[in-house]
N, C-alpha and C positions, 0 to 999 in steps of 0.2 A: 368356907364355913365347915367345921367338923362337926358330926354327928355322933351324940352316944350310939354303942352298941346296941341297946334296948331300940334306939330308932330305927337303926337299920335293919334290927330282925322282924320290927313292925313292918317298915318297907317291903322287905323281903316275903314277908307272910301276904302283904295284900297284894301283891303283883304276882306272887303263886296262885293265890286264891282266884283271882282275876282270868288269869291264864288258862285255870283247869276249868272254868266255865265255859270262857270265850273260846279255846280250842274245841270244846265238847257241842257248841253251839256253831262255831262257825268254820272248825276245822283247822288245823295246827297253821296250813300254807296260808289259807286267808284270814288269821289274825295276825297281824303284824304286831310287829315290836312296839310301836308308836300306839298303835290302837290299846294295845294292853295296859302301856305306861298311862294313858290318857283317862282309862278308867279307873285309875288309883289316883288321880292328878299328881301325878311325877312327869318329868321331862323326859324324852326317849334316850337323852345322852347319860341318864342314870342308871339305866338298866346294867350296863357294864359294871356297875360296881355291885352288883347282886349274881349276875351270871356269865360265863365267859361267853357263851353264845346263845343263839334261838333255840339249837339242838338241844343244849343245858336246861334250859328254861322248859321244853317240850316233854322231857325226861323226867324232870321234877313234876310237872303238870298231870303227865300220867302217872307216877306214883300217887300223887296225892289223890286222883279222881278212882284208881284201883283201892287206897286205904278207904276212901269214903263208902265205895260200893261195898268192899268186902266187909267194915263194920256193919253197914246197914244188912246186908244179907246174915251174918252172925247176930244180931241183934233179932232179927226175923226166926233164925232157926232157935234160940234159944227161949223163946216166946211160947213157940210151939208144942203142943200137945204130945207128950211121949210115942215116938216114931213118927213123927208126920213134918220133923225138921226141913228135910229135902222137899217135900211138898210144899212147904209153905214158902222155901225160896221159889221155888219154881212160880207159884201163884203170886208171889210178891214183884217177881222179876216181870213176867210176862202179864202186866196190868197195865191198864189205861193209865193211870197216876205215873208208872212210870215210863211208858210210851211217850207219854205228853211232857215229861221233863228232861228235854234233850240237854240241858246245860248243868244238870247234877245227876242225870242218869249214867249208866255204865259206858264206860269208855270203849270197850271193847265195839259196843253196837254203834257209836258215834265215830271213832277213828280207827276201828277196825283195818280197811283197807289202804288209810296214811299210814298206818303204823306198818304195813307191810312194804310200803314202797320208803320207808325210810333208810338212811345207810344202814351198811352193817354195824358200824359203830353204834350208831342209835338203837338198832335191835337188838346188838348185845348187851346193853343196857337196860333194856325192857323186858327180855326174856326172865332174868330173875325177878323183876317184879310181878309179873306173871305168874310165875310159880311159888311166889309168896301169897298171892292171893288165892290162887288154888291151893295150896298147904292149908289156909284160914278153913277151906269148906271141908276138909275131909273128914273131921269128925262127924259130919251132919250126912256123909252120905252111906247108904246102906252096902255092905258089901264085906266078904271074909277077910279079906287082906288090904293093906293100906294101897298096893299098887293095882289092886282091881278099882278101890275107891278113886285114885288119880283117874286111870283109865276114861271112869265115867265122866268125872270133872272135865276130863280135855275133851270129851266131846260133847257133852251136854252144855257147857257154858259158851261156847262158841256158834252152837246149832241155836241156842236160844236168842244170843245177838244178833244173829242172822234175821231169824224170825222179828226180832224188834226194830231192824232196821229197815225192812220190809214194810211192815204193820206201819212204820211212819212216812212213807210214801204213799200210803192208801190215802184219800181226801174225805171219802164218806166214814163217818164215826161208827155208825152200826156195823159197816164192815171192817172194820178195824177191831171192834169188841169182838166179833165173830171169829175171826183170824188168832185173837189172843188166846180166848176160849178153845179153839180148836188144839192150838199148841199145846196150851196148859194141860189140856186132857191126854193130848199125844205123850209128853215128856212124863208127865205123872205115871201114866200107864208103865211107859218104858224103863224109867227110872228110880221112880219113889217108891212103886209097888214092889214087895217082896213076895 
């Protein structure tokens, strides 16, 4: 049976959305093609009509996740008072709701170590996605030059991702909040205050 382009595009979108969430929740290696396809009500065999391989799906899912997180950070920054954009981003990123939202949160905090273990061909596709993510945030980082702003972003966001990753391991909710608060204060002082 032949399906329309629109039908195929809708299914592609459903697969991608489910994968972006599933990979962040369970890891790319733990979320099989069958699991993702089942979530969207499609058969495993239909996967290859949409993607060449699981690595292709992984790259697209990471792109989707980075775009979602980037859009959220830009929204937070634009709604912040003048001169407080980066502070607002840090506060949002290192918040309890973000820590509790593994499936919709930052892909760096959920898949960072896995990204590093992917084959070189996959990492080469992901690096430009990370660069585009960083570029979106440049306007909200204090600093005299674009290069200095990018240097701050390259240090700040992986550091916050590491904090978020370890906070998620902490079972005690009060301790989680305390660690997030300490990290927020530290990063605001080091990066957001001029």
